[in-house]
GUVEX-368872 format. One record per atom (N, C-alpha, C): residue in three letters; x, y, z. Coordinates in Angstrom, 3 decimals. Layout:
REM residues N
r|u|v|w
ala|X|Y|Z
...
***
This chain:
REM residues 44
r|u|v|w
met|-31.214|13.295|-21.881
met|-31.522|11.914|-22.173
met|-32.988|11.824|-22.618
glu|-33.229|11.201|-23.711
glu|-34.578|11.107|-24.274
glu|-35.535|10.328|-23.370
thr|-35.048|9.260|-22.740
thr|-35.908|8.466|-21.872
thr|-36.439|9.307|-20.716
gln|-35.581|10.107|-20.109
gln|-36.003|10.958|-18.998
gln|-37.030|11.973|-19.469
asn|-36.818|12.547|-20.639
asn|-37.760|13.511|-21.183
asn|-39.114|12.852|-21.421
thr|-39.125|11.645|-21.965
thr|-40.362|10.912|-22.207
thr|-41.067|10.625|-20.892
cys|-40.319|10.237|-19.889
cys|-40.883|9.962|-18.570
cys|-41.527|11.224|-17.987
gln|-40.847|12.327|-18.091
gln|-41.386|13.587|-17.571
gln|-42.670|13.972|-18.296
lys|-42.722|13.763|-19.605
lys|-43.937|14.060|-20.377
lys|-45.091|13.167|-19.939
leu|-44.800|11.894|-19.733
leu|-45.824|10.954|-19.310
leu|-46.374|11.333|-17.937
ile|-45.487|11.666|-17.010
ile|-45.920|12.064|-15.670
ile|-46.775|13.325|-15.742
ala|-46.385|14.271|-16.577
ala|-47.168|15.508|-16.729
ala|-48.567|15.202|-17.256
leu|-48.664|14.299|-18.228
leu|-49.980|13.917|-18.764
leu|-50.837|13.228|-17.706
leu|-50.231|12.345|-16.940
leu|-50.966|11.671|-15.867
leu|-51.456|12.675|-14.833
asp|-50.597|13.621|-14.466
asp|-50.975|14.643|-13.491
asp|-52.111|15.520|-14.025
gln|-52.038|15.894|-15.302
gln|-53.084|16.722|-15.902
gln|-54.430|16.012|-15.899
ala|-54.407|14.690|-16.041
ala|-55.638|13.904|-16.079
ala|-56.068|13.465|-14.676
asn|-55.339|13.922|-13.650
asn|-55.617|13.520|-12.271
asn|-55.651|12.003|-12.117
ala|-54.768|11.332|-12.855
ala|-54.690|9.870|-12.815
ala|-54.013|9.417|-11.527
arg|-54.433|8.256|-11.047
arg|-53.766|7.640|-9.900
arg|-52.655|6.748|-10.440
tyr|-51.458|6.922|-9.907
tyr|-50.332|6.100|-10.323
tyr|-49.290|6.117|-9.227
arg|-48.347|5.222|-9.341
arg|-47.220|5.224|-8.417
arg|-45.954|5.006|-9.222
ile|-44.880|5.582|-8.766
ile|-43.585|5.451|-9.418
ile|-42.746|4.492|-8.580
val|-42.250|3.460|-9.230
val|-41.419|2.468|-8.556
val|-40.008|2.612|-9.104
glu|-39.106|3.060|-8.269
glu|-37.712|3.235|-8.672
glu|-36.982|1.902|-8.549
his|-36.253|1.518|-9.579
his|-35.432|0.314|-9.527
his|-34.367|0.405|-10.604
ala|-33.331|-0.343|-10.412
ala|-32.256|-0.367|-11.410
ala|-32.781|-1.002|-12.694
pro|-32.255|-0.594|-13.853
pro|-32.673|-1.216|-15.098
pro|-32.416|-2.722|-15.052
glu|-33.413|-3.490|-15.387
glu|-33.270|-4.938|-15.332
glu|-33.253|-5.537|-16.727
gly|-34.219|-5.149|-17.562
gly|-34.240|-5.646|-18.929
gly|-34.960|-6.967|-19.117
arg|-35.490|-7.534|-18.033
arg|-36.229|-8.792|-18.147
arg|-37.594|-8.629|-17.508
thr|-38.619|-8.811|-18.304
thr|-39.990|-8.566|-17.872
thr|-40.370|-9.353|-16.631
glu|-39.980|-10.620|-16.564
glu|-40.405|-11.432|-15.420
glu|-39.833|-10.912|-14.098
leu|-38.600|-10.430|-14.106
leu|-38.013|-9.890|-12.878
leu|-38.580|-8.519|-12.528
val|-38.769|-7.682|-13.531
val|-39.299|-6.342|-13.284
val|-40.739|-6.432|-12.785
ser|-41.521|-7.343|-13.329
ser|-42.901|-7.517|-12.878
ser|-42.939|-7.865|-11.398
gln|-42.041|-8.721|-10.939
gln|-41.973|-9.073|-9.516
gln|-41.605|-7.846|-8.680
met|-40.644|-7.043|-9.145
met|-40.229|-5.848|-8.402
met|-41.380|-4.875|-8.248
arg|-42.175|-4.753|-9.306
arg|-43.286|-3.784|-9.303
arg|-44.533|-4.338|-8.630
gly|-44.563|-5.648|-8.408
gly|-45.755|-6.248|-7.826
gly|-46.845|-6.485|-8.853
asn|-46.460|-6.578|-10.129
asn|-47.424|-6.806|-11.210
asn|-47.465|-8.278|-11.576
leu|-48.612|-8.726|-12.071
leu|-48.709|-10.060|-12.625
leu|-47.931|-10.103|-13.941
leu|-47.279|-11.199|-14.216
leu|-46.502|-11.322|-15.438
leu|-47.398|-11.226|-16.674
ser|-48.597|-11.723|-16.548
ser|-49.517|-11.686|-17.697
ser|-49.915|-10.272|-18.018
***
């Protein structure tokens, strides 16, 4: 699956740069306002 491959590449780049990040697992939602709430992000 291309999406999984892209995700793995992104995580590898973040790890190489010693970036701080967190992975939030959730079912695909498709709506920004709901996903932002799940992740704890501001909608803006």
